[in-house]
PDB file with one MODEL, atoms N, CA, C and O in Angstrom:
MODEL        1
ATOM      1  N   MET A   1       2.833 -11.102  11.493  1.00  0.00           N
ATOM      2  CA  MET A   1       3.855 -11.651  10.613  1.00  0.00           C
ATOM      3  C   MET A   1       3.592 -13.138  10.369  1.00  0.00           C
ATOM      4  O   MET A   1       3.937 -13.658   9.307  1.00  0.00           O
ATOM      5  N   LYS A   2       2.985 -13.829  11.340  1.00  0.00           N
ATOM      6  CA  LYS A   2       2.681 -15.245  11.136  1.00  0.00           C
ATOM      7  C   LYS A   2       1.707 -15.425   9.990  1.00  0.00           C
ATOM      8  O   LYS A   2       1.881 -16.316   9.159  1.00  0.00           O
ATOM      9  N   GLU A   3       0.671 -14.576   9.938  1.00  0.00           N
ATOM     10  CA  GLU A   3      -0.310 -14.666   8.854  1.00  0.00           C
ATOM     11  C   GLU A   3       0.264 -14.189   7.535  1.00  0.00           C
ATOM     12  O   GLU A   3      -0.061 -14.736   6.482  1.00  0.00           O
ATOM     13  N   LEU A   4       1.110 -13.181   7.581  1.00  0.00           N
ATOM     14  CA  LEU A   4       1.690 -12.605   6.361  1.00  0.00           C
ATOM     15  C   LEU A   4       2.640 -13.569   5.679  1.00  0.00           C
ATOM     16  O   LEU A   4       2.693 -13.619   4.450  1.00  0.00           O
ATOM     17  N   LYS A   5       3.385 -14.329   6.448  1.00  0.00           N
ATOM     18  CA  LYS A   5       4.376 -15.253   5.909  1.00  0.00           C
ATOM     19  C   LYS A   5       5.305 -14.541   4.920  1.00  0.00           C
ATOM     20  O   LYS A   5       5.332 -14.876   3.736  1.00  0.00           O
ATOM     21  N   PRO A   6       6.060 -13.564   5.408  1.00  0.00           N
ATOM     22  CA  PRO A   6       6.927 -12.791   4.508  1.00  0.00           C
ATOM     23  C   PRO A   6       7.949 -13.680   3.805  1.00  0.00           C
ATOM     24  O   PRO A   6       8.555 -14.564   4.411  1.00  0.00           O
ATOM     25  N   ASP A   7       8.122 -13.421   2.522  1.00  0.00           N
ATOM     26  CA  ASP A   7       9.106 -14.176   1.745  1.00  0.00           C
ATOM     27  C   ASP A   7      10.070 -13.261   0.994  1.00  0.00           C
ATOM     28  O   ASP A   7      10.849 -13.711   0.153  1.00  0.00           O
ATOM     29  N   CYS A   8      10.000 -11.963   1.315  1.00  0.00           N
ATOM     30  CA  CYS A   8      10.937 -11.014   0.717  1.00  0.00           C
ATOM     31  C   CYS A   8      11.087  -9.822   1.665  1.00  0.00           C
ATOM     32  O   CYS A   8      10.292  -9.644   2.588  1.00  0.00           O
ATOM     33  N   LEU A   9      12.088  -9.034   1.429  1.00  0.00           N
ATOM     34  CA  LEU A   9      12.365  -7.876   2.275  1.00  0.00           C
ATOM     35  C   LEU A   9      11.205  -6.881   2.256  1.00  0.00           C
ATOM     36  O   LEU A   9      10.882  -6.289   3.285  1.00  0.00           O
ATOM     37  N   GLU A  10      10.579  -6.694   1.095  1.00  0.00           N
ATOM     38  CA  GLU A  10       9.450  -5.758   0.976  1.00  0.00           C
ATOM     39  C   GLU A  10       8.323  -6.132   1.928  1.00  0.00           C
ATOM     40  O   GLU A  10       7.697  -5.248   2.513  1.00  0.00           O
ATOM     41  N   ASP A  11       8.051  -7.423   2.094  1.00  0.00           N
ATOM     42  CA  ASP A  11       7.009  -7.858   3.023  1.00  0.00           C
ATOM     43  C   ASP A  11       7.370  -7.501   4.463  1.00  0.00           C
ATOM     44  O   ASP A  11       6.504  -7.085   5.232  1.00  0.00           O
ATOM     45  N   LEU A  12       8.622  -7.659   4.829  1.00  0.00           N
ATOM     46  CA  LEU A  12       9.056  -7.296   6.180  1.00  0.00           C
ATOM     47  C   LEU A  12       8.913  -5.798   6.432  1.00  0.00           C
ATOM     48  O   LEU A  12       8.433  -5.372   7.482  1.00  0.00           O
ATOM     49  N   ILE A  13       9.336  -5.017   5.457  1.00  0.00           N
ATOM     50  CA  ILE A  13       9.254  -3.558   5.586  1.00  0.00           C
ATOM     51  C   ILE A  13       7.799  -3.119   5.692  1.00  0.00           C
ATOM     52  O   ILE A  13       7.461  -2.299   6.545  1.00  0.00           O
ATOM     53  N   ALA A  14       6.940  -3.655   4.838  1.00  0.00           N
ATOM     54  CA  ALA A  14       5.521  -3.294   4.875  1.00  0.00           C
ATOM     55  C   ALA A  14       4.882  -3.756   6.183  1.00  0.00           C
ATOM     56  O   ALA A  14       4.072  -3.031   6.762  1.00  0.00           O
ATOM     57  N   GLY A  15       5.230  -4.939   6.650  1.00  0.00           N
ATOM     58  CA  GLY A  15       4.681  -5.437   7.904  1.00  0.00           C
ATOM     59  C   GLY A  15       5.006  -4.525   9.072  1.00  0.00           C
ATOM     60  O   GLY A  15       4.145  -4.244   9.906  1.00  0.00           O
ATOM     61  N   VAL A  16       6.235  -4.066   9.133  1.00  0.00           N
ATOM     62  CA  VAL A  16       6.648  -3.142  10.196  1.00  0.00           C
ATOM     63  C   VAL A  16       5.950  -1.792  10.011  1.00  0.00           C
ATOM     64  O   VAL A  16       5.524  -1.177  10.989  1.00  0.00           O
ATOM     65  N   SER A  17       5.831  -1.333   8.773  1.00  0.00           N
ATOM     66  CA  SER A  17       5.192  -0.043   8.493  1.00  0.00           C
ATOM     67  C   SER A  17       3.704  -0.063   8.827  1.00  0.00           C
ATOM     68  O   SER A  17       3.154   0.945   9.269  1.00  0.00           O
ATOM     69  N   LEU A  18       3.059  -1.192   8.619  1.00  0.00           N
ATOM     70  CA  LEU A  18       1.624  -1.296   8.899  1.00  0.00           C
ATOM     71  C   LEU A  18       1.325  -1.418  10.385  1.00  0.00           C
ATOM     72  O   LEU A  18       0.202  -1.152  10.812  1.00  0.00           O
ATOM     73  N   TYR A  19       2.294  -1.809  11.161  1.00  0.00           N
ATOM     74  CA  TYR A  19       2.062  -2.040  12.578  1.00  0.00           C
ATOM     75  C   TYR A  19       2.146  -0.728  13.358  1.00  0.00           C
ATOM     76  O   TYR A  19       3.008  -0.545  14.218  1.00  0.00           O
ATOM     77  N   ARG A  20       1.222   0.178  13.030  1.00  0.00           N
ATOM     78  CA  ARG A  20       1.075   1.466  13.706  1.00  0.00           C
ATOM     79  C   ARG A  20      -0.426   1.726  13.864  1.00  0.00           C
ATOM     80  O   ARG A  20      -1.223   1.132  13.138  1.00  0.00           O
ATOM     81  N   PRO A  21      -0.827   2.591  14.788  1.00  0.00           N
ATOM     82  CA  PRO A  21      -2.257   2.792  15.055  1.00  0.00           C
ATOM     83  C   PRO A  21      -3.121   3.098  13.827  1.00  0.00           C
ATOM     84  O   PRO A  21      -4.202   2.523  13.708  1.00  0.00           O
ATOM     85  N   GLY A  22      -2.706   3.960  12.926  1.00  0.00           N
ATOM     86  CA  GLY A  22      -3.527   4.292  11.755  1.00  0.00           C
ATOM     87  C   GLY A  22      -3.606   3.165  10.735  1.00  0.00           C
ATOM     88  O   GLY A  22      -4.696   2.665  10.455  1.00  0.00           O
ATOM     89  N   PRO A  23      -2.476   2.758  10.178  1.00  0.00           N
ATOM     90  CA  PRO A  23      -2.476   1.744   9.123  1.00  0.00           C
ATOM     91  C   PRO A  23      -2.760   0.329   9.599  1.00  0.00           C
ATOM     92  O   PRO A  23      -2.950  -0.567   8.777  1.00  0.00           O
ATOM     93  N   MET A  24      -2.792   0.108  10.903  1.00  0.00           N
ATOM     94  CA  MET A  24      -2.982  -1.248  11.426  1.00  0.00           C
ATOM     95  C   MET A  24      -4.280  -1.882  10.908  1.00  0.00           C
ATOM     96  O   MET A  24      -4.365  -3.103  10.781  1.00  0.00           O
ATOM     97  N   ASP A  25      -5.276  -1.063  10.614  1.00  0.00           N
ATOM     98  CA  ASP A  25      -6.542  -1.573  10.075  1.00  0.00           C
ATOM     99  C   ASP A  25      -6.361  -2.219   8.706  1.00  0.00           C
ATOM    100  O   ASP A  25      -7.199  -3.015   8.282  1.00  0.00           O
ATOM    101  N   GLN A  26      -5.275  -1.884   8.011  1.00  0.00           N
ATOM    102  CA  GLN A  26      -5.036  -2.401   6.668  1.00  0.00           C
ATOM    103  C   GLN A  26      -4.293  -3.746   6.659  1.00  0.00           C
ATOM    104  O   GLN A  26      -4.117  -4.339   5.594  1.00  0.00           O
ATOM    105  N   ILE A  27      -3.863  -4.226   7.808  1.00  0.00           N
ATOM    106  CA  ILE A  27      -3.096  -5.475   7.851  1.00  0.00           C
ATOM    107  C   ILE A  27      -3.874  -6.643   7.242  1.00  0.00           C
ATOM    108  O   ILE A  27      -3.312  -7.362   6.416  1.00  0.00           O
ATOM    109  N   PRO A  28      -5.152  -6.868   7.614  1.00  0.00           N
ATOM    110  CA  PRO A  28      -5.879  -7.987   6.990  1.00  0.00           C
ATOM    111  C   PRO A  28      -5.987  -7.852   5.474  1.00  0.00           C
ATOM    112  O   PRO A  28      -5.883  -8.846   4.755  1.00  0.00           O
ATOM    113  N   ARG A  29      -6.194  -6.640   4.986  1.00  0.00           N
ATOM    114  CA  ARG A  29      -6.275  -6.418   3.537  1.00  0.00           C
ATOM    115  C   ARG A  29      -4.937  -6.718   2.864  1.00  0.00           C
ATOM    116  O   ARG A  29      -4.894  -7.326   1.795  1.00  0.00           O
ATOM    117  N   TYR A  30      -3.851  -6.287   3.496  1.00  0.00           N
ATOM    118  CA  TYR A  30      -2.519  -6.537   2.943  1.00  0.00           C
ATOM    119  C   TYR A  30      -2.247  -8.039   2.870  1.00  0.00           C
ATOM    120  O   TYR A  30      -1.778  -8.541   1.849  1.00  0.00           O
ATOM    121  N   VAL A  31      -2.543  -8.751   3.956  1.00  0.00           N
ATOM    122  CA  VAL A  31      -2.317 -10.204   3.993  1.00  0.00           C
ATOM    123  C   VAL A  31      -3.167 -10.889   2.926  1.00  0.00           C
ATOM    124  O   VAL A  31      -2.680 -11.764   2.209  1.00  0.00           O
ATOM    125  N   LYS A  32      -4.430 -10.493   2.821  1.00  0.00           N
ATOM    126  CA  LYS A  32      -5.318 -11.073   1.805  1.00  0.00           C
ATOM    127  C   LYS A  32      -4.779 -10.808   0.397  1.00  0.00           C
ATOM    128  O   LYS A  32      -4.796 -11.692  -0.460  1.00  0.00           O
ATOM    129  N   GLY A  33      -4.298  -9.578   0.168  1.00  0.00           N
ATOM    130  CA  GLY A  33      -3.746  -9.227  -1.139  1.00  0.00           C
ATOM    131  C   GLY A  33      -2.494 -10.008  -1.475  1.00  0.00           C
ATOM    132  O   GLY A  33      -2.288 -10.387  -2.628  1.00  0.00           O
ATOM    133  N   LYS A  34      -1.659 -10.253  -0.485  1.00  0.00           N
ATOM    134  CA  LYS A  34      -0.437 -11.019  -0.721  1.00  0.00           C
ATOM    135  C   LYS A  34      -0.763 -12.470  -1.045  1.00  0.00           C
ATOM    136  O   LYS A  34      -0.156 -13.067  -1.934  1.00  0.00           O
ATOM    137  N   LEU A  35      -1.726 -13.034  -0.319  1.00  0.00           N
ATOM    138  CA  LEU A  35      -2.068 -14.436  -0.523  1.00  0.00           C
ATOM    139  C   LEU A  35      -2.899 -14.667  -1.777  1.00  0.00           C
ATOM    140  O   LEU A  35      -2.902 -15.774  -2.315  1.00  0.00           O
ATOM    141  N   ASN A  36      -3.610 -13.634  -2.257  1.00  0.00           N
ATOM    142  CA  ASN A  36      -4.436 -13.725  -3.463  1.00  0.00           C
ATOM    143  C   ASN A  36      -4.144 -12.537  -4.375  1.00  0.00           C
ATOM    144  O   ASN A  36      -5.014 -11.687  -4.564  1.00  0.00           O
ATOM    145  N   PRO A  37      -2.945 -12.457  -4.943  1.00  0.00           N
ATOM    146  CA  PRO A  37      -2.550 -11.246  -5.671  1.00  0.00           C
ATOM    147  C   PRO A  37      -3.427 -10.889  -6.870  1.00  0.00           C
ATOM    148  O   PRO A  37      -3.492  -9.716  -7.235  1.00  0.00           O
ATOM    149  N   GLY A  38      -4.081 -11.823  -7.476  1.00  0.00           N
ATOM    150  CA  GLY A  38      -4.927 -11.514  -8.622  1.00  0.00           C
ATOM    151  C   GLY A  38      -6.259 -10.913  -8.258  1.00  0.00           C
ATOM    152  O   GLY A  38      -7.006 -10.491  -9.141  1.00  0.00           O
ATOM    153  N   HIS A  39      -6.577 -10.863  -6.983  1.00  0.00           N
ATOM    154  CA  HIS A  39      -7.879 -10.378  -6.536  1.00  0.00           C
ATOM    155  C   HIS A  39      -7.821  -9.004  -5.867  1.00  0.00           C
ATOM    156  O   HIS A  39      -8.791  -8.587  -5.234  1.00  0.00           O
ATOM    157  N   ASN A  40      -6.717  -8.309  -5.996  1.00  0.00           N
ATOM    158  CA  ASN A  40      -6.600  -6.977  -5.403  1.00  0.00           C
ATOM    159  C   ASN A  40      -7.530  -6.022  -6.127  1.00  0.00           C
ATOM    160  O   ASN A  40      -7.647  -6.060  -7.352  1.00  0.00           O
ATOM    161  N   GLU A  41      -8.194  -5.160  -5.357  1.00  0.00           N
ATOM    162  CA  GLU A  41      -9.129  -4.196  -5.931  1.00  0.00           C
ATOM    163  C   GLU A  41      -8.583  -2.785  -5.767  1.00  0.00           C
ATOM    164  O   GLU A  41      -8.020  -2.435  -4.729  1.00  0.00           O
ATOM    165  N   TYR A  42      -8.758  -1.987  -6.805  1.00  0.00           N
ATOM    166  CA  TYR A  42      -8.324  -0.597  -6.792  1.00  0.00           C
ATOM    167  C   TYR A  42      -9.544   0.259  -7.099  1.00  0.00           C
ATOM    168  O   TYR A  42     -10.282  -0.030  -8.041  1.00  0.00           O
ATOM    169  N   THR A  43      -9.760   1.305  -6.317  1.00  0.00           N
ATOM    170  CA  THR A  43     -10.936   2.143  -6.530  1.00  0.00           C
ATOM    171  C   THR A  43     -10.846   2.972  -7.803  1.00  0.00           C
ATOM    172  O   THR A  43     -11.852   3.497  -8.281  1.00  0.00           O
ATOM    173  N   HIS A  44      -9.647   3.090  -8.350  1.00  0.00           N
ATOM    174  CA  HIS A  44      -9.435   3.806  -9.607  1.00  0.00           C
ATOM    175  C   HIS A  44      -8.274   3.133 -10.332  1.00  0.00           C
ATOM    176  O   HIS A  44      -7.291   2.750  -9.697  1.00  0.00           O
ATOM    177  N   PRO A  45      -8.372   2.983 -11.656  1.00  0.00           N
ATOM    178  CA  PRO A  45      -7.296   2.312 -12.400  1.00  0.00           C
ATOM    179  C   PRO A  45      -5.925   2.962 -12.244  1.00  0.00           C
ATOM    180  O   PRO A  45      -4.906   2.277 -12.340  1.00  0.00           O
ATOM    181  N   ARG A  46      -5.884   4.265 -12.007  1.00  0.00           N
ATOM    182  CA  ARG A  46      -4.596   4.950 -11.865  1.00  0.00           C
ATOM    183  C   ARG A  46      -3.920   4.657 -10.533  1.00  0.00           C
ATOM    184  O   ARG A  46      -2.761   5.022 -10.336  1.00  0.00           O
ATOM    185  N   LEU A  47      -4.627   4.006  -9.618  1.00  0.00           N
ATOM    186  CA  LEU A  47      -4.018   3.633  -8.339  1.00  0.00           C
ATOM    187  C   LEU A  47      -3.189   2.356  -8.453  1.00  0.00           C
ATOM    188  O   LEU A  47      -2.278   2.138  -7.654  1.00  0.00           O
ATOM    189  N   GLU A  48      -3.492   1.526  -9.422  1.00  0.00           N
ATOM    190  CA  GLU A  48      -2.806   0.236  -9.521  1.00  0.00           C
ATOM    191  C   GLU A  48      -1.289   0.351  -9.626  1.00  0.00           C
ATOM    192  O   GLU A  48      -0.590  -0.346  -8.890  1.00  0.00           O
ATOM    193  N   PRO A  49      -0.745   1.194 -10.501  1.00  0.00           N
ATOM    194  CA  PRO A  49       0.728   1.265 -10.559  1.00  0.00           C
ATOM    195  C   PRO A  49       1.370   1.813  -9.288  1.00  0.00           C
ATOM    196  O   PRO A  49       2.544   1.552  -9.023  1.00  0.00           O
ATOM    197  N   ILE A  50       0.616   2.561  -8.511  1.00  0.00           N
ATOM    198  CA  ILE A  50       1.151   3.137  -7.275  1.00  0.00           C
ATOM    199  C   ILE A  50       1.071   2.134  -6.131  1.00  0.00           C
ATOM    200  O   ILE A  50       1.985   2.042  -5.313  1.00  0.00           O
ATOM    201  N   LEU A  51      -0.029   1.382  -6.078  1.00  0.00           N
ATOM    202  CA  LEU A  51      -0.299   0.518  -4.926  1.00  0.00           C
ATOM    203  C   LEU A  51      -0.070  -0.967  -5.177  1.00  0.00           C
ATOM    204  O   LEU A  51      -0.249  -1.775  -4.266  1.00  0.00           O
ATOM    205  N   ASN A  52       0.321  -1.343  -6.389  1.00  0.00           N
ATOM    206  CA  ASN A  52       0.458  -2.781  -6.669  1.00  0.00           C
ATOM    207  C   ASN A  52       1.547  -3.447  -5.836  1.00  0.00           C
ATOM    208  O   ASN A  52       1.428  -4.630  -5.516  1.00  0.00           O
ATOM    209  N   VAL A  53       2.588  -2.732  -5.482  1.00  0.00           N
ATOM    210  CA  VAL A  53       3.674  -3.306  -4.683  1.00  0.00           C
ATOM    211  C   VAL A  53       3.218  -3.611  -3.253  1.00  0.00           C
ATOM    212  O   VAL A  53       3.820  -4.441  -2.571  1.00  0.00           O
ATOM    213  N   THR A  54       2.157  -2.940  -2.805  1.00  0.00           N
ATOM    214  CA  THR A  54       1.628  -3.175  -1.461  1.00  0.00           C
ATOM    215  C   THR A  54       0.218  -3.772  -1.535  1.00  0.00           C
ATOM    216  O   THR A  54      -0.591  -3.599  -0.623  1.00  0.00           O
ATOM    217  N   TYR A  55      -0.055  -4.468  -2.621  1.00  0.00           N
ATOM    218  CA  TYR A  55      -1.298  -5.242  -2.780  1.00  0.00           C
ATOM    219  C   TYR A  55      -2.549  -4.399  -2.606  1.00  0.00           C
ATOM    220  O   TYR A  55      -3.533  -4.855  -2.025  1.00  0.00           O
ATOM    221  N   GLY A  56      -2.516  -3.177  -3.105  1.00  0.00           N
ATOM    222  CA  GLY A  56      -3.689  -2.312  -3.078  1.00  0.00           C
ATOM    223  C   GLY A  56      -3.865  -1.505  -1.808  1.00  0.00           C
ATOM    224  O   GLY A  56      -4.854  -0.782  -1.684  1.00  0.00           O
ATOM    225  N   CYS A  57      -2.953  -1.597  -0.867  1.00  0.00           N
ATOM    226  CA  CYS A  57      -3.040  -0.857   0.401  1.00  0.00           C
ATOM    227  C   CYS A  57      -2.102   0.347   0.382  1.00  0.00           C
ATOM    228  O   CYS A  57      -0.983   0.274  -0.126  1.00  0.00           O
ATOM    229  N   MET A  58      -2.582   1.454   0.946  1.00  0.00           N
ATOM    230  CA  MET A  58      -1.694   2.601   1.135  1.00  0.00           C
ATOM    231  C   MET A  58      -0.896   2.357   2.409  1.00  0.00           C
ATOM    232  O   MET A  58      -1.445   2.391   3.511  1.00  0.00           O
ATOM    233  N   VAL A  59       0.384   2.115   2.255  1.00  0.00           N
ATOM    234  CA  VAL A  59       1.250   1.783   3.384  1.00  0.00           C
ATOM    235  C   VAL A  59       2.219   2.917   3.680  1.00  0.00           C
ATOM    236  O   VAL A  59       2.462   3.245   4.842  1.00  0.00           O
ATOM    237  N   TYR A  60       2.767   3.509   2.643  1.00  0.00           N
ATOM    238  CA  TYR A  60       3.838   4.479   2.805  1.00  0.00           C
ATOM    239  C   TYR A  60       3.364   5.895   2.512  1.00  0.00           C
ATOM    240  O   TYR A  60       2.487   6.108   1.675  1.00  0.00           O
ATOM    241  N   GLN A  61       3.949   6.850   3.204  1.00  0.00           N
ATOM    242  CA  GLN A  61       3.638   8.260   2.983  1.00  0.00           C
ATOM    243  C   GLN A  61       3.915   8.648   1.530  1.00  0.00           C
ATOM    244  O   GLN A  61       3.190   9.457   0.952  1.00  0.00           O
ATOM    245  N   GLU A  62       4.949   8.080   0.953  1.00  0.00           N
ATOM    246  CA  GLU A  62       5.298   8.399  -0.436  1.00  0.00           C
ATOM    247  C   GLU A  62       4.188   7.978  -1.394  1.00  0.00           C
ATOM    248  O   GLU A  62       3.959   8.636  -2.409  1.00  0.00           O
ATOM    249  N   GLN A  63       3.502   6.890  -1.078  1.00  0.00           N
ATOM    250  CA  GLN A  63       2.373   6.467  -1.918  1.00  0.00           C
ATOM    251  C   GLN A  63       1.246   7.491  -1.839  1.00  0.00           C
ATOM    252  O   GLN A  63       0.646   7.832  -2.858  1.00  0.00           O
ATOM    253  N   VAL A  64       0.960   7.978  -0.650  1.00  0.00           N
ATOM    254  CA  VAL A  64      -0.089   8.988  -0.477  1.00  0.00           C
ATOM    255  C   VAL A  64       0.278  10.248  -1.255  1.00  0.00           C
ATOM    256  O   VAL A  64      -0.571  10.837  -1.924  1.00  0.00           O
ATOM    257  N   MET A  65       1.534  10.656  -1.166  1.00  0.00           N
ATOM    258  CA  MET A  65       1.981  11.848  -1.881  1.00  0.00           C
ATOM    259  C   MET A  65       1.862  11.664  -3.392  1.00  0.00           C
ATOM    260  O   MET A  65       1.467  12.593  -4.095  1.00  0.00           O
ATOM    261  N   GLN A  66       2.195  10.485  -3.897  1.00  0.00           N
ATOM    262  CA  GLN A  66       2.092  10.232  -5.334  1.00  0.00           C
ATOM    263  C   GLN A  66       0.636  10.207  -5.777  1.00  0.00           C
ATOM    264  O   GLN A  66       0.320  10.685  -6.866  1.00  0.00           O
ATOM    265  N   ILE A  67      -0.250   9.665  -4.964  1.00  0.00           N
ATOM    266  CA  ILE A  67      -1.678   9.648  -5.294  1.00  0.00           C
ATOM    267  C   ILE A  67      -2.220  11.069  -5.360  1.00  0.00           C
ATOM    268  O   ILE A  67      -2.956  11.409  -6.287  1.00  0.00           O
ATOM    269  N   VAL A  68      -1.864  11.895  -4.390  1.00  0.00           N
ATOM    270  CA  VAL A  68      -2.313  13.284  -4.386  1.00  0.00           C
ATOM    271  C   VAL A  68      -1.794  14.012  -5.618  1.00  0.00           C
ATOM    272  O   VAL A  68      -2.507  14.817  -6.216  1.00  0.00           O
ATOM    273  N   ARG A  69      -0.581  13.735  -5.987  1.00  0.00           N
ATOM    274  CA  ARG A  69       0.008  14.378  -7.170  1.00  0.00           C
ATOM    275  C   ARG A  69      -0.645  13.880  -8.452  1.00  0.00           C
ATOM    276  O   ARG A  69      -1.065  14.686  -9.283  1.00  0.00           O
ATOM    277  N   ASP A  70      -0.737  12.555  -8.624  1.00  0.00           N
ATOM    278  CA  ASP A  70      -1.194  11.988  -9.883  1.00  0.00           C
ATOM    279  C   ASP A  70      -2.708  12.080 -10.082  1.00  0.00           C
ATOM    280  O   ASP A  70      -3.163  12.349 -11.194  1.00  0.00           O
ATOM    281  N   LEU A  71      -3.479  11.866  -9.045  1.00  0.00           N
ATOM    282  CA  LEU A  71      -4.927  11.851  -9.195  1.00  0.00           C
ATOM    283  C   LEU A  71      -5.584  13.201  -8.927  1.00  0.00           C
ATOM    284  O   LEU A  71      -6.583  13.545  -9.558  1.00  0.00           O
ATOM    285  N   ALA A  72      -5.024  13.964  -7.994  1.00  0.00           N
ATOM    286  CA  ALA A  72      -5.637  15.248  -7.654  1.00  0.00           C
ATOM    287  C   ALA A  72      -4.961  16.426  -8.352  1.00  0.00           C
ATOM    288  O   ALA A  72      -5.473  17.545  -8.319  1.00  0.00           O
ATOM    289  N   GLY A  73      -3.816  16.179  -8.983  1.00  0.00           N
ATOM    290  CA  GLY A  73      -3.143  17.226  -9.734  1.00  0.00           C
ATOM    291  C   GLY A  73      -2.341  18.202  -8.889  1.00  0.00           C
ATOM    292  O   GLY A  73      -1.966  19.271  -9.370  1.00  0.00           O
ATOM    293  N   TYR A  74      -2.076  17.854  -7.650  1.00  0.00           N
ATOM    294  CA  TYR A  74      -1.277  18.722  -6.802  1.00  0.00           C
ATOM    295  C   TYR A  74       0.195  18.625  -7.185  1.00  0.00           C
ATOM    296  O   TYR A  74       0.656  17.601  -7.688  1.00  0.00           O
ATOM    297  N   SER A  75       0.906  19.692  -6.942  1.00  0.00           N
ATOM    298  CA  SER A  75       2.341  19.723  -7.155  1.00  0.00           C
ATOM    299  C   SER A  75       3.027  19.471  -5.823  1.00  0.00           C
ATOM    300  O   SER A  75       2.555  19.936  -4.785  1.00  0.00           O
ATOM    301  N   LEU A  76       4.125  18.747  -5.839  1.00  0.00           N
ATOM    302  CA  LEU A  76       4.867  18.494  -4.614  1.00  0.00           C
ATOM    303  C   LEU A  76       5.924  19.585  -4.340  1.00  0.00           C
ATOM    304  O   LEU A  76       6.668  19.520  -3.361  1.00  0.00           O
ATOM    305  N   ARG A  77       5.964  20.572  -5.223  1.00  0.00           N
ATOM    306  CA  ARG A  77       6.902  21.677  -5.025  1.00  0.00           C
ATOM    307  C   ARG A  77       6.457  22.541  -3.877  1.00  0.00           C
ATOM    308  O   ARG A  77       5.264  22.676  -3.605  1.00  0.00           O
ATOM    309  N   LYS A  78       7.420  23.122  -3.210  1.00  0.00           N
ATOM    310  CA  LYS A  78       7.106  24.060  -2.135  1.00  0.00           C
ATOM    311  C   LYS A  78       6.733  25.396  -2.757  1.00  0.00           C
ATOM    312  O   LYS A  78       7.442  25.901  -3.627  1.00  0.00           O
ATOM    313  N   SER A  79       5.623  25.967  -2.312  1.00  0.00           N
ATOM    314  CA  SER A  79       5.154  27.253  -2.879  1.00  0.00           C
ATOM    315  C   SER A  79       5.794  28.418  -2.199  1.00  0.00           C
ATOM    316  O   SER A  79       5.516  29.565  -2.547  1.00  0.00           O
TER     317      SER A  79
ENDMDL
END
């Protein structure tokens, strides 16, 4: 949190969400993206509207679900 320097509620929520064994590797990328927002990289243009709020990092399960739906064409309906 010292490096992140949160200035809004979203930063606090993302910081807490990233502080878990899997996503913890993304903390440096998130901090870099927050400090240099114009330099965020997306592996596909369709990821930008999904990941722009988290500076190009997949932080939330809902983001993963939206990526699977939008890019892979999966339905979120129960079969």
